[in-house]
C-alpha positions as protocol buffer text, in pm:
chain_id: "A"
residue {
  index: 1
  type: MET
  ca { x: 2114 y: 224 z: 2739 }
}
residue {
  index: 2
  type: GLN
  ca { x: 2073 y: 600 z: 2753 }
}
residue {
  index: 3
  type: SER
  ca { x: 2186 y: 640 z: 2392 }
}
residue {
  index: 4
  type: ARG
  ca { x: 1936 y: 377 z: 2279 }
}
residue {
  index: 5
  type: GLY
  ca { x: 1662 y: 548 z: 2475 }
}
residue {
  index: 6
  type: ASN
  ca { x: 1747 y: 881 z: 2316 }
}
residue {
  index: 7
  type: ALA
  ca { x: 1754 y: 723 z: 1973 }
}
residue {
  index: 8
  type: ARG
  ca { x: 1419 y: 559 z: 2034 }
}
residue {
  index: 9
  type: SER
  ca { x: 1272 y: 895 z: 2133 }
}
residue {
  index: 10
  type: LYS
  ca { x: 1414 y: 1051 z: 1819 }
}
residue {
  index: 11
  type: LEU
  ca { x: 1260 y: 776 z: 1609 }
}
residue {
  index: 12
  type: LYS
  ca { x: 919 y: 835 z: 1767 }
}
residue {
  index: 13
  type: VAL
  ca { x: 944 y: 1207 z: 1689 }
}
residue {
  index: 14
  type: LEU
  ca { x: 1048 y: 1137 z: 1333 }
}
residue {
  index: 15
  type: THR
  ca { x: 778 y: 879 z: 1271 }
}
residue {
  index: 16
  type: MET
  ca { x: 523 y: 1115 z: 1424 }
}
residue {
  index: 17
  type: LEU
  ca { x: 625 y: 1371 z: 1165 }
}
residue {
  index: 18
  type: ILE
  ca { x: 573 y: 1110 z: 894 }
}
residue {
  index: 19
  type: MET
  ca { x: 230 y: 1029 z: 1035 }
}
residue {
  index: 20
  type: LEU
  ca { x: 131 y: 1393 z: 1065 }
}
residue {
  index: 21
  type: ILE
  ca { x: 247 y: 1478 z: 715 }
}
residue {
  index: 22
  type: CYS
  ca { x: 61 y: 1184 z: 560 }
}
residue {
  index: 23
  type: CYS
  ca { x: -253 y: 1196 z: 771 }
}
residue {
  index: 24
  type: MET
  ca { x: -297 y: 1574 z: 765 }
}
residue {
  index: 25
  type: SER
  ca { x: -251 y: 1578 z: 391 }
}
residue {
  index: 26
  type: LEU
  ca { x: -494 y: 1291 z: 335 }
}
residue {
  index: 27
  type: VAL
  ca { x: -756 y: 1448 z: 564 }
}
residue {
  index: 28
  type: SER
  ca { x: -732 y: 1779 z: 381 }
}
residue {
  index: 29
  type: CYS
  ca { x: -770 y: 1596 z: 50 }
}
residue {
  index: 30
  type: SER
  ca { x: -1070 y: 1393 z: 165 }
}
residue {
  index: 31
  type: SER
  ca { x: -1294 y: 1695 z: 218 }
}
residue {
  index: 32
  type: GLY
  ca { x: -1417 y: 1666 z: -140 }
}
residue {
  index: 33
  type: THR
  ca { x: -1508 y: 1298 z: -125 }
}
residue {
  index: 34
  type: ASP
  ca { x: -1860 y: 1162 z: -123 }
}
residue {
  index: 35
  type: SER
  ca { x: -1909 y: 1023 z: 226 }
}
residue {
  index: 36
  type: ALA
  ca { x: -2245 y: 882 z: 126 }
}
residue {
  index: 37
  type: ALA
  ca { x: -2063 y: 635 z: -99 }
}
residue {
  index: 38
  type: VAL
  ca { x: -1900 y: 467 z: 198 }
}
residue {
  index: 39
  type: GLN
  ca { x: -2103 y: 167 z: 311 }
}
residue {
  index: 40
  type: THR
  ca { x: -2093 y: -106 z: 568 }
}
residue {
  index: 41
  type: ALA
  ca { x: -2277 y: -433 z: 538 }
}
residue {
  index: 42
  type: SER
  ca { x: -2528 y: -353 z: 812 }
}
residue {
  index: 43
  type: PRO
  ca { x: -2552 y: -150 z: 1135 }
}
residue {
  index: 44
  type: GLU
  ca { x: -2490 y: -467 z: 1333 }
}
residue {
  index: 45
  type: ALA
  ca { x: -2189 y: -564 z: 1123 }
}
residue {
  index: 46
  type: SER
  ca { x: -2055 y: -210 z: 1143 }
}
residue {
  index: 47
  type: ALA
  ca { x: -2071 y: -210 z: 1521 }
}
residue {
  index: 48
  type: ALA
  ca { x: -1912 y: -553 z: 1537 }
}
residue {
  index: 49
  type: ALA
  ca { x: -1631 y: -444 z: 1306 }
}
residue {
  index: 50
  type: ALA
  ca { x: -1567 y: -137 z: 1520 }
}
residue {
  index: 51
  type: GLU
  ca { x: -1533 y: -360 z: 1825 }
}
residue {
  index: 52
  type: GLY
  ca { x: -1323 y: -613 z: 1632 }
}
residue {
  index: 53
  type: THR
  ca { x: -1554 y: -895 z: 1736 }
}
residue {
  index: 54
  type: ALA
  ca { x: -1699 y: -1010 z: 1407 }
}
residue {
  index: 55
  type: SER
  ca { x: -1648 y: -983 z: 1033 }
}
residue {
  index: 56
  type: ALA
  ca { x: -1879 y: -768 z: 824 }
}
residue {
  index: 57
  type: ALA
  ca { x: -2046 y: -957 z: 539 }
}
residue {
  index: 58
  type: PRO
  ca { x: -1939 y: -797 z: 209 }
}
residue {
  index: 59
  type: LEU
  ca { x: -2191 y: -616 z: -8 }
}
residue {
  index: 60
  type: GLN
  ca { x: -2218 y: -675 z: -381 }
}
residue {
  index: 61
  type: THR
  ca { x: -2318 y: -318 z: -471 }
}
residue {
  index: 62
  type: PRO
  ca { x: -2114 y: -30 z: -616 }
}
residue {
  index: 63
  type: GLY
  ca { x: -1938 y: 207 z: -377 }
}
residue {
  index: 64
  type: ILE
  ca { x: -1695 y: 189 z: -88 }
}
residue {
  index: 65
  type: GLN
  ca { x: -1736 y: -55 z: 197 }
}
residue {
  index: 66
  type: ASN
  ca { x: -1525 y: -116 z: 506 }
}
residue {
  index: 67
  type: LEU
  ca { x: -1516 y: -464 z: 654 }
}
residue {
  index: 68
  type: THR
  ca { x: -1309 y: -708 z: 857 }
}
residue {
  index: 69
  type: PHE
  ca { x: -1198 y: -1065 z: 799 }
}
residue {
  index: 70
  type: HIS
  ca { x: -982 y: -1318 z: 980 }
}
residue {
  index: 71
  type: SER
  ca { x: -623 y: -1349 z: 862 }
}
residue {
  index: 72
  type: GLU
  ca { x: -477 y: -1694 z: 907 }
}
residue {
  index: 73
  type: ALA
  ca { x: -121 y: -1566 z: 865 }
}
residue {
  index: 74
  type: LEU
  ca { x: -158 y: -1314 z: 1149 }
}
residue {
  index: 75
  type: ASP
  ca { x: -436 y: -1489 z: 1343 }
}
residue {
  index: 76
  type: GLN
  ca { x: -600 y: -1149 z: 1374 }
}
residue {
  index: 77
  type: LYS
  ca { x: -912 y: -970 z: 1259 }
}
residue {
  index: 78
  type: MET
  ca { x: -793 y: -731 z: 989 }
}
residue {
  index: 79
  type: ARG
  ca { x: -969 y: -446 z: 813 }
}
residue {
  index: 80
  type: LEU
  ca { x: -1022 y: -384 z: 442 }
}
residue {
  index: 81
  type: SER
  ca { x: -1157 y: -85 z: 253 }
}
residue {
  index: 82
  type: ILE
  ca { x: -1301 y: -193 z: -82 }
}
residue {
  index: 83
  type: TYR
  ca { x: -1435 y: 2 z: -378 }
}
residue {
  index: 84
  type: LEU
  ca { x: -1667 y: -167 z: -627 }
}
residue {
  index: 85
  type: PRO
  ca { x: -1707 y: 27 z: -955 }
}
residue {
  index: 86
  type: VAL
  ca { x: -2022 y: 187 z: -1090 }
}
residue {
  index: 87
  type: GLY
  ca { x: -2228 y: -82 z: -1261 }
}
residue {
  index: 88
  type: TYR
  ca { x: -2063 y: -361 z: -1062 }
}
residue {
  index: 89
  type: SER
  ca { x: -2235 y: -691 z: -1125 }
}
residue {
  index: 90
  type: THR
  ca { x: -2164 y: -1046 z: -1017 }
}
residue {
  index: 91
  type: GLU
  ca { x: -2231 y: -1139 z: -1380 }
}
residue {
  index: 92
  type: GLN
  ca { x: -1910 y: -964 z: -1480 }
}
residue {
  index: 93
  type: HIS
  ca { x: -1552 y: -1011 z: -1359 }
}
residue {
  index: 94
  type: TYR
  ca { x: -1313 y: -726 z: -1279 }
}
residue {
  index: 95
  type: PRO
  ca { x: -940 y: -663 z: -1239 }
}
residue {
  index: 96
  type: VAL
  ca { x: -825 y: -573 z: -888 }
}
residue {
  index: 97
  type: LEU
  ca { x: -587 y: -302 z: -767 }
}
residue {
  index: 98
  type: TYR
  ca { x: -442 y: -344 z: -418 }
}
residue {
  index: 99
  type: LEU
  ca { x: -337 y: -5 z: -282 }
}
residue {
  index: 100
  type: ILE
  ca { x: -124 y: 21 z: 34 }
}
residue {
  index: 101
  type: HIS
  ca { x: -120 y: 308 z: 285 }
}
residue {
  index: 102
  type: GLY
  ca { x: 185 y: 479 z: 436 }
}
residue {
  index: 103
  type: TYR
  ca { x: 348 y: 453 z: 779 }
}
residue {
  index: 104
  type: GLY
  ca { x: 114 y: 567 z: 1054 }
}
residue {
  index: 105
  type: GLY
  ca { x: -177 y: 543 z: 811 }
}
residue {
  index: 106
  type: LYS
  ca { x: -480 y: 321 z: 784 }
}
residue {
  index: 107
  type: GLU
  ca { x: -677 y: 135 z: 520 }
}
residue {
  index: 108
  type: THR
  ca { x: -933 y: 415 z: 469 }
}
residue {
  index: 109
  type: ASP
  ca { x: -663 y: 665 z: 367 }
}
residue {
  index: 110
  type: MET
  ca { x: -621 y: 543 z: 15 }
}
residue {
  index: 111
  type: ILE
  ca { x: -971 y: 533 z: -135 }
}
residue {
  index: 112
  type: ALA
  ca { x: -1204 y: 763 z: 60 }
}
residue {
  index: 113
  type: GLY
  ca { x: -912 y: 959 z: 208 }
}
residue {
  index: 114
  type: LEU
  ca { x: -762 y: 1059 z: -126 }
}
residue {
  index: 115
  type: GLY
  ca { x: -1092 y: 1048 z: -315 }
}
residue {
  index: 116
  type: LEU
  ca { x: -949 y: 784 z: -549 }
}
residue {
  index: 117
  type: HIS
  ca { x: -1292 y: 640 z: -625 }
}
residue {
  index: 118
  type: LEU
  ca { x: -1394 y: 971 z: -781 }
}
residue {
  index: 119
  type: ASN
  ca { x: -1098 y: 961 z: -1018 }
}
residue {
  index: 120
  type: ALA
  ca { x: -1174 y: 598 z: -1101 }
}
residue {
  index: 121
  type: GLU
  ca { x: -1538 y: 675 z: -1180 }
}
residue {
  index: 122
  type: ARG
  ca { x: -1449 y: 974 z: -1399 }
}
residue {
  index: 123
  type: LEU
  ca { x: -1184 y: 785 z: -1596 }
}
residue {
  index: 124
  type: ASP
  ca { x: -1412 y: 483 z: -1632 }
}
residue {
  index: 125
  type: GLN
  ca { x: -1695 y: 697 z: -1767 }
}
residue {
  index: 126
  type: ALA
  ca { x: -1451 y: 865 z: -2008 }
}
residue {
  index: 127
  type: GLY
  ca { x: -1343 y: 522 z: -2137 }
}
residue {
  index: 128
  type: GLN
  ca { x: -981 y: 571 z: -2024 }
}
residue {
  index: 129
  type: ILE
  ca { x: -964 y: 279 z: -1779 }
}
residue {
  index: 130
  type: HIS
  ca { x: -1134 y: -53 z: -1736 }
}
residue {
  index: 131
  type: PRO
  ca { x: -1375 y: -67 z: -1444 }
}
residue {
  index: 132
  type: LEU
  ca { x: -1187 y: -221 z: -1155 }
}
residue {
  index: 133
  type: ILE
  ca { x: -1215 y: -323 z: -792 }
}
residue {
  index: 134
  type: ILE
  ca { x: -983 y: -133 z: -556 }
}
residue {
  index: 135
  type: VAL
  ca { x: -879 y: -287 z: -225 }
}
residue {
  index: 136
  type: SER
  ca { x: -686 y: -114 z: 53 }
}
residue {
  index: 137
  type: PRO
  ca { x: -589 y: -350 z: 336 }
}
residue {
  index: 138
  type: GLN
  ca { x: -485 y: -265 z: 689 }
}
residue {
  index: 139
  type: MET
  ca { x: -106 y: -302 z: 693 }
}
residue {
  index: 140
  type: ASP
  ca { x: -20 y: -135 z: 1025 }
}
residue {
  index: 141
  type: ASN
  ca { x: 343 y: -14 z: 1053 }
}
residue {
  index: 142
  type: SER
  ca { x: 474 y: -345 z: 923 }
}
residue {
  index: 143
  type: TYR
  ca { x: 643 y: -268 z: 590 }
}
residue {
  index: 144
  type: GLY
  ca { x: 464 y: -581 z: 467 }
}
residue {
  index: 145
  type: LEU
  ca { x: 733 y: -814 z: 598 }
}
residue {
  index: 146
  type: ASN
  ca { x: 727 y: -1166 z: 734 }
}
residue {
  index: 147
  type: SER
  ca { x: 914 y: -1033 z: 1036 }
}
residue {
  index: 148
  type: SER
  ca { x: 801 y: -1286 z: 1298 }
}
residue {
  index: 149
  type: PRO
  ca { x: 605 y: -1613 z: 1303 }
}
residue {
  index: 150
  type: THR
  ca { x: 374 y: -1460 z: 1563 }
}
residue {
  index: 151
  type: TYR
  ca { x: 187 y: -1130 z: 1558 }
}
residue {
  index: 152
  type: ALA
  ca { x: 314 y: -869 z: 1803 }
}
residue {
  index: 153
  type: VAL
  ca { x: 283 y: -496 z: 1855 }
}
residue {
  index: 154
  type: ASN
  ca { x: 626 y: -381 z: 1966 }
}
residue {
  index: 155
  type: ASP
  ca { x: 508 y: -95 z: 2188 }
}
residue {
  index: 156
  type: PRO
  ca { x: 134 y: -134 z: 2259 }
}
residue {
  index: 157
  type: GLY
  ca { x: -41 y: 198 z: 2304 }
}
residue {
  index: 158
  type: ASP
  ca { x: 199 y: 385 z: 2076 }
}
residue {
  index: 159
  type: PRO
  ca { x: 32 y: 444 z: 1736 }
}
residue {
  index: 160
  type: LEU
  ca { x: 375 y: 491 z: 1580 }
}
residue {
  index: 161
  type: THR
  ca { x: 524 y: 161 z: 1689 }
}
residue {
  index: 162
  type: THR
  ca { x: 626 y: -111 z: 1445 }
}
residue {
  index: 163
  type: TYR
  ca { x: 430 y: -436 z: 1405 }
}
residue {
  index: 164
  type: ASN
  ca { x: 575 y: -785 z: 1373 }
}
residue {
  index: 165
  type: GLY
  ca { x: 405 y: -1080 z: 1210 }
}
residue {
  index: 166
  type: MET
  ca { x: 362 y: -1266 z: 884 }
}
residue {
  index: 167
  type: TYR
  ca { x: 244 y: -956 z: 698 }
}
residue {
  index: 168
  type: GLU
  ca { x: 378 y: -1064 z: 360 }
}
residue {
  index: 169
  type: ASP
  ca { x: 174 y: -1385 z: 375 }
}
residue {
  index: 170
  type: TYR
  ca { x: -127 y: -1191 z: 501 }
}
residue {
  index: 171
  type: LEU
  ca { x: -111 y: -953 z: 204 }
}
residue {
  index: 172
  type: VAL
  ca { x: -16 y: -1192 z: -76 }
}
residue {
  index: 173
  type: LYS
  ca { x: -222 y: -1492 z: 38 }
}
residue {
  index: 174
  type: ASP
  ca { x: -497 y: -1403 z: 284 }
}
residue {
  index: 175
  type: VAL
  ca { x: -609 y: -1072 z: 136 }
}
residue {
  index: 176
  type: VAL
  ca { x: -594 y: -1191 z: -225 }
}
residue {
  index: 177
  type: ASN
  ca { x: -777 y: -1516 z: -144 }
}
residue {
  index: 178
  type: TYR
  ca { x: -1046 y: -1334 z: 54 }
}
residue {
  index: 179
  type: VAL
  ca { x: -1110 y: -1082 z: -224 }
}
residue {
  index: 180
  type: ASP
  ca { x: -1112 y: -1345 z: -500 }
}
residue {
  index: 181
  type: SER
  ca { x: -1353 y: -1565 z: -305 }
}
residue {
  index: 182
  type: HIS
  ca { x: -1595 y: -1288 z: -201 }
}
residue {
  index: 183
  type: PHE
  ca { x: -1608 y: -1058 z: -504 }
}
residue {
  index: 184
  type: SER
  ca { x: -1641 y: -1096 z: -879 }
}
residue {
  index: 185
  type: THR
  ca { x: -1273 y: -1072 z: -971 }
}
residue {
  index: 186
  type: ILE
  ca { x: -1061 y: -1185 z: -1261 }
}
residue {
  index: 187
  type: ALA
  ca { x: -853 y: -1414 z: -1042 }
}
residue {
  index: 188
  type: GLU
  ca { x: -541 y: -1411 z: -1259 }
}
residue {
  index: 189
  type: ARG
  ca { x: -206 y: -1235 z: -1225 }
}
residue {
  index: 190
  type: ASP
  ca { x: -256 y: -1040 z: -1549 }
}
residue {
  index: 191
  type: SER
  ca { x: -554 y: -866 z: -1389 }
}
residue {
  index: 192
  type: ARG
  ca { x: -405 y: -816 z: -1042 }
}
residue {
  index: 193
  type: TYR
  ca { x: -207 y: -501 z: -957 }
}
residue {
  index: 194
  type: ILE
  ca { x: -44 y: -357 z: -645 }
}
residue {
  index: 195
  type: GLY
  ca { x: 77 y: -9 z: -554 }
}
residue {
  index: 196
  type: GLY
  ca { x: 125 y: 218 z: -258 }
}
residue {
  index: 197
  type: ILE
  ca { x: 253 y: 545 z: -115 }
}
residue {
  index: 198
  type: SER
  ca { x: 567 y: 588 z: 96 }
}
residue {
  index: 199
  type: MET
  ca { x: 585 y: 277 z: 320 }
}
residue {
  index: 200
  type: GLY
  ca { x: 310 y: 136 z: 100 }
}
residue {
  index: 201
  type: GLY
  ca { x: 536 y: 183 z: -201 }
}
residue {
  index: 202
  type: PHE
  ca { x: 800 y: -32 z: -32 }
}
residue {
  index: 203
  type: VAL
  ca { x: 536 y: -292 z: 59 }
}
residue {
  index: 204
  type: SER
  ca { x: 405 y: -306 z: -298 }
}
residue {
  index: 205
  type: LEU
  ca { x: 744 y: -332 z: -466 }
}
residue {
  index: 206
  type: HIS
  ca { x: 866 y: -589 z: -213 }
}
residue {
  index: 207
  type: ALA
  ca { x: 555 y: -802 z: -266 }
}
residue {
  index: 208
  type: ALA
  ca { x: 557 y: -776 z: -645 }
}
residue {
  index: 209
  type: LEU
  ca { x: 930 y: -847 z: -683 }
}
residue {
  index: 210
  type: LEU
  ca { x: 900 y: -1158 z: -466 }
}
residue {
  index: 211
  type: HIS
  ca { x: 564 y: -1266 z: -611 }
}
residue {
  index: 212
  type: SER
  ca { x: 559 y: -1166 z: -975 }
}
residue {
  index: 213
  type: ASP
  ca { x: 346 y: -1476 z: -1027 }
}
residue {
  index: 214
  type: VAL
  ca { x: 69 y: -1302 z: -829 }
}
residue {
  index: 215
  type: TYR
  ca { x: 87 y: -943 z: -960 }
}
residue {
  index: 216
  type: SER
  ca { x: 143 y: -815 z: -1313 }
}
residue {
  index: 217
  type: ARG
  ca { x: 178 y: -444 z: -1235 }
}
residue {
  index: 218
  type: ALA
  ca { x: 341 y: -269 z: -940 }
}
residue {
  index: 219
  type: GLY
  ca { x: 364 y: 95 z: -844 }
}
residue {
  index: 220
  type: GLY
  ca { x: 585 y: 277 z: -595 }
}
residue {
  index: 221
  type: HIS
  ca { x: 458 y: 630 z: -537 }
}
residue {
  index: 222
  type: SER
  ca { x: 725 y: 815 z: -334 }
}
residue {
  index: 223
  type: PRO
  ca { x: 837 y: 466 z: -228 }
}
residue {
  index: 224
  type: ALA
  ca { x: 1031 y: 432 z: 98 }
}
residue {
  index: 225
  type: LEU
  ca { x: 1348 y: 299 z: -64 }
}
residue {
  index: 226
  type: PHE
  ca { x: 1645 y: 368 z: 160 }
}
residue {
  index: 227
  type: LEU
  ca { x: 2005 y: 374 z: 40 }
}
residue {
  index: 228
  type: ASP
  ca { x: 2270 y: 422 z: 309 }
}
residue {
  index: 229
  type: ASP
  ca { x: 2148 y: 741 z: 478 }
}
residue {
  index: 230
  type: TRP
  ca { x: 1919 y: 658 z: 772 }
}
residue {
  index: 231
  type: SER
  ca { x: 1951 y: 994 z: 949 }
}
residue {
  index: 232
  type: SER
  ca { x: 1591 y: 1093 z: 875 }
}
residue {
  index: 233
  type: VAL
  ca { x: 1452 y: 781 z: 1043 }
}
residue {
  index: 234
  type: GLY
  ca { x: 1648 y: 746 z: 1365 }
}
residue {
  index: 235
  type: GLY
  ca { x: 1997 y: 662 z: 1243 }
}
residue {
  index: 236
  type: GLU
  ca { x: 2163 y: 334 z: 1344 }
}
residue {
  index: 237
  type: TYR
  ca { x: 1915 y: 270 z: 1628 }
}
residue {
  index: 238
  type: GLY
  ca { x: 1608 y: 366 z: 1429 }
}
residue {
  index: 239
  type: LEU
  ca { x: 1406 y: 212 z: 1149 }
}
residue {
  index: 240
  type: ILE
  ca { x: 1700 y: 17 z: 1009 }
}
residue {
  index: 241
  type: ARG
  ca { x: 1691 y: -206 z: 1320 }
}
residue {
  index: 242
  type: PHE
  ca { x: 1337 y: -313 z: 1224 }
}
residue {
  index: 243
  type: LEU
  ca { x: 1363 y: -313 z: 847 }
}
residue {
  index: 244
  type: TYR
  ca { x: 1707 y: -468 z: 802 }
}
residue {
  index: 245
  type: PRO
  ca { x: 1827 y: -602 z: 1140 }
}
residue {
  index: 246
  type: THR
  ca { x: 2100 y: -805 z: 968 }
}
residue {
  index: 247
  type: GLU
  ca { x: 2271 y: -789 z: 631 }
}
residue {
  index: 248
  type: ALA
  ca { x: 2129 y: -1131 z: 547 }
}
residue {
  index: 249
  type: GLU
  ca { x: 1775 y: -1004 z: 605 }
}
residue {
  index: 250
  type: ARG
  ca { x: 1845 y: -699 z: 395 }
}
residue {
  index: 251
  type: GLN
  ca { x: 1944 y: -928 z: 108 }
}
residue {
  index: 252
  type: GLU
  ca { x: 1604 y: -1096 z: 136 }
}
residue {
  index: 253
  type: ARG
  ca { x: 1396 y: -779 z: 181 }
}
residue {
  index: 254
  type: ASP
  ca { x: 1543 y: -475 z: 6 }
}
residue {
  index: 255
  type: PRO
  ca { x: 1365 y: -411 z: -327 }
}
residue {
  index: 256
  type: LEU
  ca { x: 1687 y: -264 z: -464 }
}
residue {
  index: 257
  type: ILE
  ca { x: 1857 y: -599 z: -408 }
}
residue {
  index: 258
  type: LEU
  ca { x: 1561 y: -817 z: -505 }
}
residue {
  index: 259
  type: ALA
  ca { x: 1536 y: -637 z: -839 }
}
residue {
  index: 260
  type: LYS
  ca { x: 1885 y: -759 z: -934 }
}
residue {
  index: 261
  type: ASP
  ca { x: 1825 y: -1129 z: -883 }
}
residue {
  index: 262
  type: ARG
  ca { x: 1459 y: -1208 z: -942 }
}
residue {
  index: 263
  type: ASP
  ca { x: 1298 y: -1331 z: -1262 }
}
residue {
  index: 264
  type: LEU
  ca { x: 1061 y: -1043 z: -1335 }
}
residue {
  index: 265
  type: ARG
  ca { x: 925 y: -1144 z: -1674 }
}
residue {
  index: 266
  type: GLY
  ca { x: 570 y: -1021 z: -1717 }
}
residue {
  index: 267
  type: LEU
  ca { x: 594 y: -753 z: -1448 }
}
residue {
  index: 268
  type: ALA
  ca { x: 553 y: -382 z: -1531 }
}
residue {
  index: 269
  type: VAL
  ca { x: 661 y: -116 z: -1281 }
}
residue {
  index: 270
  type: TYR
  ca { x: 571 y: 249 z: -1228 }
}
residue {
  index: 271
  type: LEU
  ca { x: 783 y: 475 z: -1005 }
}
residue {
  index: 272
  type: ASP
  ca { x: 739 y: 840 z: -919 }
}
residue {
  index: 273
  type: CYS
  ca { x: 846 y: 1090 z: -657 }
}
residue {
  index: 274
  type: GLY
  ca { x: 826 y: 1459 z: -577 }
}
residue {
  index: 275
  type: GLU
  ca { x: 1148 y: 1651 z: -637 }
}
residue {
  index: 276
  type: GLU
  ca { x: 1105 y: 1814 z: -295 }
}
residue {
  index: 277
  type: ASP
  ca { x: 1052 y: 1481 z: -115 }
}
residue {
  index: 278
  type: SER
  ca { x: 1181 y: 1540 z: 238 }
}
residue {
  index: 279
  type: TYR
  ca { x: 1317 y: 1183 z: 262 }
}
residue {
  index: 280
  type: ARG
  ca { x: 1489 y: 1202 z: -78 }
}
residue {
  index: 281
  type: PHE
  ca { x: 1312 y: 884 z: -183 }
}
residue {
  index: 282
  type: TYR
  ca { x: 1370 y: 991 z: -544 }
}
residue {
  index: 283
  type: GLU
  ca { x: 1726 y: 865 z: -501 }
}
residue {
  index: 284
  type: GLY
  ca { x: 1613 y: 508 z: -433 }
}
residue {
  index: 285
  type: ALA
  ca { x: 1343 y: 531 z: -701 }
}
residue {
  index: 286
  type: GLU
  ca { x: 1597 y: 642 z: -961 }
}
residue {
  index: 287
  type: GLN
  ca { x: 1832 y: 360 z: -867 }
}
residue {
  index: 288
  type: LEU
  ca { x: 1553 y: 101 z: -891 }
}
residue {
  index: 289
  type: TYR
  ca { x: 1446 y: 245 z: -1225 }
}
residue {
  index: 290
  type: THR
  ca { x: 1798 y: 201 z: -1362 }
}
residue {
  index: 291
  type: LEU
  ca { x: 1822 y: -156 z: -1232 }
}
residue {
  index: 292
  type: LEU
  ca { x: 1490 y: -258 z: -1384 }
}
residue {
  index: 293
  type: LYS
  ca { x: 1554 y: -82 z: -1714 }
}
residue {
  index: 294
  type: ASP
  ca { x: 1890 y: -257 z: -1749 }
}
residue {
  index: 295
  type: LYS
  ca { x: 1713 y: -592 z: -1694 }
}
residue {
  index: 296
  type: GLY
  ca { x: 1462 y: -516 z: -1967 }
}
residue {
  index: 297
  type: VAL
  ca { x: 1167 y: -484 z: -1728 }
}
residue {
  index: 298
  type: PRO
  ca { x: 897 y: -245 z: -1857 }
}
residue {
  index: 299
  type: VAL
  ca { x: 941 y: 44 z: -1614 }
}
residue {
  index: 300
  type: GLU
  ca { x: 868 y: 414 z: -1607 }
}
residue {
  index: 301
  type: TYR
  ca { x: 991 y: 678 z: -1365 }
}
residue {
  index: 302
  type: HIS
  ca { x: 855 y: 1027 z: -1311 }
}
residue {
  index: 303
  type: LEU
  ca { x: 1024 y: 1296 z: -1103 }
}
residue {
  index: 304
  type: ARG
  ca { x: 769 y: 1571 z: -1062 }
}
residue {
  index: 305
  type: ALA
  ca { x: 722 y: 1894 z: -872 }
}
residue {
  index: 306
  type: GLY
  ca { x: 591 y: 1826 z: -524 }
}
residue {
  index: 307
  type: LYS
  ca { x: 662 y: 1705 z: -174 }
}
residue {
  index: 308
  type: HIS
  ca { x: 606 y: 1387 z: 27 }
}
residue {
  index: 309
  type: ASP
  ca { x: 241 y: 1450 z: 99 }
}
residue {
  index: 310
  type: GLY
  ca { x: -120 y: 1389 z: 2 }
}
residue {
  index: 311
  type: GLU
  ca { x: -131 y: 1696 z: -221 }
}
residue {
  index: 312
  type: TYR
  ca { x: 136 y: 1542 z: -442 }
}
residue {
  index: 313
  type: TRP
  ca { x: -23 y: 1196 z: -459 }
}
residue {
  index: 314
  type: ARG
  ca { x: -373 y: 1328 z: -519 }
}
residue {
  index: 315
  type: ALA
  ca { x: -249 y: 1538 z: -810 }
}
residue {
  index: 316
  type: HIS
  ca { x: -134 y: 1222 z: -989 }
}
residue {
  index: 317
  type: LEU
  ca { x: -413 y: 973 z: -918 }
}
residue {
  index: 318
  type: ASP
  ca { x: -522 y: 979 z: -1282 }
}
residue {
  index: 319
  type: GLU
  ca { x: -175 y: 878 z: -1400 }
}
residue {
  index: 320
  type: TYR
  ca { x: -162 y: 598 z: -1144 }
}
residue {
  index: 321
  type: LEU
  ca { x: -499 y: 455 z: -1244 }
}
residue {
  index: 322
  type: ILE
  ca { x: -418 y: 473 z: -1615 }
}
residue {
  index: 323
  type: PHE
  ca { x: -95 y: 281 z: -1553 }
}
residue {
  index: 324
  type: TYR
  ca { x: -278 y: 7 z: -1365 }
}
residue {
  index: 325
  type: ALA
  ca { x: -599 y: -22 z: -1564 }
}
residue {
  index: 326
  type: GLY
  ca { x: -569 y: 192 z: -1875 }
}
residue {
  index: 327
  type: ARG
  ca { x: -751 y: 64 z: -2180 }
}
residue {
  index: 328
  type: THR
  ca { x: -435 y: 106 z: -2388 }
}
residue {
  index: 329
  type: ASN
  ca { x: -226 y: -124 z: -2162 }
}
């Protein structure tokens, strides 16, 4: 029991480092964003969303809005951060990019936090990308897995704890259905993309490999793809116990295994990582790249200068957006 307690403490320290690295980097990057562009539906809806008591009615105007909706899969009120492009009109229909935050992060990290909307607006105005809707859902520390039929926070009060629940169904079904039914989207797989950073990269690849009928493009940016070395995340009593508690569950969850067996026709994949990534996630990204390339899946992999932090991801937002919504795609 003592060894498990020590391991659990080590895991908390390690995950805290992940959270601090991601959150500090994203906060430092967000200083140049336009806070005036962030909207809520109304003061009343904003207050209700903050208390988690009611859903904010979505706006149909350009900019960023933060709202809540009820997830049937989780039976919880869940938060979304949504960007509608300049010139957004309900008379036009738009592709949608779902962008997933990292471990210890939150839904506002990806758009306002990284200033992604500014890159999208600049590239749109330059004619390099199609105008698109960007959605960043609350994913908690779940890795986007259907880990339990009922929602549960494993250690309430600890912001670094893992979350159980039907998170895959929440993301692939509830979030997509809500967005398609409340905004002017092109509700087809060819115009639906998913990507994420770190844990969010795992979530995005896992979802797209299992549901290539839902998404046509997937991106893993410094994706949390683990091989056999778990020393950086708590060792044998750490994250592996949550992510792959049994070998059978690993076979059903690990993107590196899913990529071997799934029919991935029509899916394009983008992978990248910093060569100084402290978790060495470039090793898993390189292995996935080789697997997908050998299967004939359109895939690209970029190993670039940089670390596992917001500075690295922010430096490459243009490349990410052009992969998802470039006019030459």
